[in-house]
Legacy VTK file of the C-alpha trace (Angstrom):
# vtk DataFile Version 3.0
C-alpha trace
ASCII
DATASET POLYDATA
POINTS 274 float
-7.250 -46.073 53.138
-6.672 -42.384 53.583
-8.442 -39.469 52.078
-6.378 -36.425 51.112
-7.229 -33.218 49.386
-6.336 -33.138 45.687
-3.381 -31.056 44.625
-3.768 -28.673 41.748
-0.855 -27.327 39.799
-0.965 -24.808 36.989
1.149 -25.368 33.936
3.352 -22.374 33.133
2.072 -20.446 30.161
4.879 -20.069 27.610
5.532 -16.569 26.348
5.726 -16.373 22.599
8.567 -14.453 21.040
8.342 -10.978 19.584
8.396 -12.243 16.002
5.472 -14.591 16.643
3.375 -11.797 18.154
4.063 -9.486 15.212
3.198 -12.199 12.699
0.010 -13.053 14.586
-1.257 -9.448 14.530
-0.187 -9.029 10.896
-1.925 -12.234 9.782
-5.094 -11.342 11.661
-5.156 -7.845 10.131
-4.392 -9.086 6.607
-7.187 -11.667 6.704
-9.577 -9.177 8.301
-9.175 -6.845 5.299
-9.930 -9.579 2.779
-13.489 -8.403 2.206
-15.342 -7.611 -0.978
-14.439 -3.913 -0.676
-10.781 -4.887 -1.058
-11.015 -7.922 -3.320
-13.358 -6.318 -5.873
-11.129 -3.331 -6.777
-8.117 -5.634 -6.593
-9.728 -7.980 -9.116
-10.549 -5.036 -11.376
-6.941 -3.855 -11.155
-5.658 -7.249 -12.266
-8.195 -7.334 -15.090
-7.410 -3.841 -16.382
-3.624 -4.071 -16.151
-3.245 -7.619 -17.449
-5.677 -6.980 -20.310
-3.828 -3.792 -21.276
-0.476 -5.543 -21.298
-1.783 -8.485 -23.320
-3.455 -6.259 -25.923
-0.332 -4.114 -26.167
1.810 -7.217 -26.488
-0.352 -8.780 -29.205
-0.372 -5.741 -31.467
3.318 -4.942 -31.006
4.272 -8.388 -32.302
3.675 -6.971 -35.788
6.267 -4.236 -35.253
9.007 -6.090 -33.394
7.560 -6.948 -29.979
7.017 -5.196 -26.671
9.547 -2.786 -25.239
10.010 -1.724 -21.627
8.531 1.712 -22.393
5.517 0.091 -24.037
4.710 -1.913 -20.915
4.383 1.295 -18.897
1.116 1.996 -20.717
-0.611 -0.359 -18.280
-0.097 2.277 -15.576
-1.489 5.031 -17.814
-4.991 3.562 -17.626
-7.356 6.128 -16.018
-8.963 3.574 -13.649
-5.564 2.539 -12.216
-5.020 5.371 -9.671
-8.663 5.348 -8.571
-8.710 1.587 -8.014
-5.434 1.801 -6.098
-6.940 4.508 -3.888
-9.987 2.332 -3.262
-7.749 -0.534 -2.145
-5.799 1.859 0.087
-9.054 3.111 1.583
-10.451 -0.364 2.166
-7.247 -1.911 3.497
-5.976 1.060 5.475
-8.860 3.194 6.722
-9.776 0.908 9.612
-6.242 -0.232 10.432
-6.048 1.811 13.623
-9.440 3.521 13.713
-11.370 0.303 14.379
-9.118 -0.654 17.301
-9.511 2.831 18.768
-13.266 2.764 18.304
-13.924 -0.649 19.870
-11.297 -0.172 22.635
-9.314 -3.260 21.583
-6.296 -0.967 21.292
-5.917 -1.320 25.069
-5.376 -5.059 24.679
-2.951 -4.673 21.789
-0.784 -2.050 23.436
-0.574 -3.765 26.806
2.584 -5.720 27.396
4.202 -7.847 26.046
3.105 -6.323 22.673
4.696 -2.911 22.380
3.632 0.023 20.253
6.399 -0.448 17.695
5.514 -4.118 17.209
1.835 -3.281 16.871
2.383 -0.570 14.249
4.883 -2.712 12.357
2.357 -5.540 12.099
-0.438 -3.198 11.042
1.774 -1.467 8.459
2.937 -4.803 7.050
-0.639 -6.013 6.584
-1.799 -2.778 4.950
1.357 -2.541 2.850
0.938 -6.140 1.735
-2.473 -5.401 0.232
-1.171 -2.230 -1.400
1.883 -3.929 -2.867
-0.374 -6.654 -4.211
-2.572 -3.989 -5.816
0.180 -1.798 -7.254
2.810 -4.316 -8.331
0.893 -7.604 -8.537
-1.129 -6.931 -11.729
1.912 -5.690 -13.630
4.033 -8.655 -12.581
1.253 -11.038 -13.604
0.896 -9.321 -16.979
4.651 -9.421 -17.647
4.729 -13.117 -16.802
1.909 -13.852 -19.224
3.348 -11.904 -22.185
6.759 -13.392 -21.447
5.385 -16.927 -21.601
3.497 -16.083 -24.791
6.688 -14.816 -26.387
5.464 -11.255 -26.909
8.657 -9.850 -25.360
12.199 -10.921 -24.584
13.371 -12.210 -21.234
15.525 -9.143 -20.617
12.633 -6.772 -21.340
10.305 -8.809 -19.128
12.761 -8.672 -16.216
13.299 -4.926 -16.661
9.552 -4.335 -16.753
9.066 -6.519 -13.668
11.637 -4.403 -11.830
9.800 -1.260 -12.961
6.431 -2.497 -11.710
8.013 -3.558 -8.424
9.689 -0.172 -7.961
6.429 1.689 -8.567
4.603 -0.681 -6.241
7.095 -0.262 -3.403
7.059 3.542 -3.595
3.260 3.675 -3.779
2.872 1.164 -0.939
5.194 3.015 1.442
3.465 6.348 0.895
-0.110 5.076 0.975
0.563 2.883 4.004
1.996 5.838 5.921
-0.939 8.008 4.868
-3.464 5.354 5.902
-1.823 4.860 9.306
-1.661 8.590 9.997
-5.262 9.359 9.052
-6.590 6.179 10.674
-4.890 7.109 13.950
-6.718 10.447 14.097
-10.241 9.048 14.323
-12.229 6.222 15.836
-14.364 5.762 12.709
-12.922 4.016 9.680
-15.398 5.790 7.391
-13.896 9.151 8.286
-10.385 7.870 7.650
-11.424 6.362 4.313
-13.004 9.586 3.104
-9.910 11.487 4.226
-7.524 9.161 2.338
-9.473 9.270 -0.905
-10.425 12.929 -0.677
-7.007 14.240 0.317
-5.123 12.551 -2.527
-7.676 13.530 -5.168
-7.975 17.096 -3.833
-4.213 17.527 -4.009
-4.156 16.182 -7.550
-6.895 18.516 -8.795
-5.821 21.552 -6.796
-2.132 21.265 -7.653
-2.914 20.794 -11.351
-5.029 23.956 -11.378
-2.438 25.997 -9.496
0.393 24.774 -11.722
-1.549 25.531 -14.911
-2.555 28.972 -13.612
0.827 30.079 -12.322
2.996 28.163 -14.780
5.090 26.826 -11.889
5.988 23.140 -12.484
7.475 22.711 -8.995
3.997 22.873 -7.473
3.307 19.462 -9.035
5.551 17.815 -6.427
2.758 18.402 -3.888
0.501 15.930 -5.746
1.137 12.274 -4.796
-0.553 10.980 -7.959
1.591 13.203 -10.168
4.717 12.087 -8.314
3.718 8.457 -8.710
3.121 9.009 -12.426
6.632 10.451 -12.749
8.094 7.493 -10.861
6.312 5.114 -13.255
7.632 6.944 -16.321
11.162 7.013 -14.929
11.087 3.344 -13.922
10.252 2.338 -17.497
12.642 4.769 -19.171
9.931 7.009 -20.620
10.876 10.669 -21.063
8.589 13.611 -20.421
7.743 13.074 -16.746
5.997 16.101 -15.184
8.421 16.003 -12.227
11.843 14.511 -11.621
11.278 10.757 -11.083
14.043 10.370 -8.496
12.958 13.453 -6.587
9.348 12.291 -6.672
10.307 8.826 -5.394
12.381 10.275 -2.555
9.570 12.671 -1.655
6.941 9.924 -1.544
9.139 7.607 0.516
10.030 10.389 2.963
6.388 11.430 3.264
5.342 7.845 3.938
7.914 7.443 6.716
7.018 10.798 8.293
3.312 9.964 8.213
4.003 6.607 9.880
5.985 8.429 12.588
3.031 10.764 13.034
0.802 7.736 13.559
3.259 6.375 16.128
3.264 9.690 17.996
-0.535 9.818 17.935
-0.875 6.269 19.241
1.672 6.936 21.992
-0.729 9.576 23.362
-3.347 6.893 24.015
-3.281 5.651 27.596
-3.667 1.921 28.071
-3.663 -0.375 31.065
-0.416 -2.323 31.220
0.819 -5.059 33.485
LINES 1 275
274 0 1 2 3 4 5 6 7 8 9 10 11 12 13 14 15 16 17 18 19 20 21 22 23 24 25 26 27 28 29 30 31 32 33 34 35 36 37 38 39 40 41 42 43 44 45 46 47 48 49 50 51 52 53 54 55 56 57 58 59 60 61 62 63 64 65 66 67 68 69 70 71 72 73 74 75 76 77 78 79 80 81 82 83 84 85 86 87 88 89 90 91 92 93 94 95 96 97 98 99 100 101 102 103 104 105 106 107 108 109 110 111 112 113 114 115 116 117 118 119 120 121 122 123 124 125 126 127 128 129 130 131 132 133 134 135 136 137 138 139 140 141 142 143 144 145 146 147 148 149 150 151 152 153 154 155 156 157 158 159 160 161 162 163 164 165 166 167 168 169 170 171 172 173 174 175 176 177 178 179 180 181 182 183 184 185 186 187 188 189 190 191 192 193 194 195 196 197 198 199 200 201 202 203 204 205 206 207 208 209 210 211 212 213 214 215 216 217 218 219 220 221 222 223 224 225 226 227 228 229 230 231 232 233 234 235 236 237 238 239 240 241 242 243 244 245 246 247 248 249 250 251 252 253 254 255 256 257 258 259 260 261 262 263 264 265 266 267 268 269 270 271 272 273
C-alpha cells in the first residue's frame, strides 16, 4: 500500500458568448427597475389610456364606430406625458448613475464585457420599460375595442401601428436622454430631477417664447410638442403644431446623439481590465 499526494485539477471555466453577456446585463437591469416607482405610473398609464379608448369606443358606436383619428384622443389625456416622464425617470435615472456611484461600473466595463455591450444592454432595458409605457396601453386598448366590435379590423391595425410608431420615437429619445443625464452624475436622484425638469422646462419655455415672438419653428425645441405632433401625424389628424415627420426625425436624431454622448462620457471612466 502506497500513499501519494492527491492531484487537484481545475475545470476550465467556459466563456459565455457576447449575446449571453448582453442579455444577462439587460435582464438584470430590467428586473432591477421593476419597483413601485415604475410599476405604479405604468399601471396608471394603462388605466387612463385603456379607459379613454373604451369610453370613446362605446359612445362612437352610436355614430358609426371608432375611427383611427378618434383613437388618438387617448394620447391627448393631460396625465399621459407626465406619467411617461415619471416612468422615464424611474427606469432611466439610475441606469448608469448607480453603477458609477457604487463603483460596480469597474466590474461591468472590465473585459470580456465591453463598453458598447454594456450600453446596449442598459439602453435595451430602459427602452423596454419606456416602450411598454408609451405603446403598451394603446395596443391593449385597441385590442379590447377590437374584440368588443367597436371598430373594424383595418382601423384597429392602423391604430396599433400609430401607437407603436409613437412609442418607438418616444422610447428612443427618452432612452438617449436618460443615458446621457445618468452618465453625468453618480446620484440617480440628480439624474431623475434633470430628466423631468429639462423636458418640462423646455415645454413651458418654448411655448412662452413661441407665443411671445409668434415664431412656430421654436416649438421644435420642445420634445413634448414634437411628440404630440408625431402622435397627430401617426393617426392622420391635421393641425399638428410642428411637422410630424420633421419632429420624428429630430427626436430620433436627438436620442441617438444623446446615447453617443453617454458612450463618450463612459469612455472617460478608467477601469481595471485584465
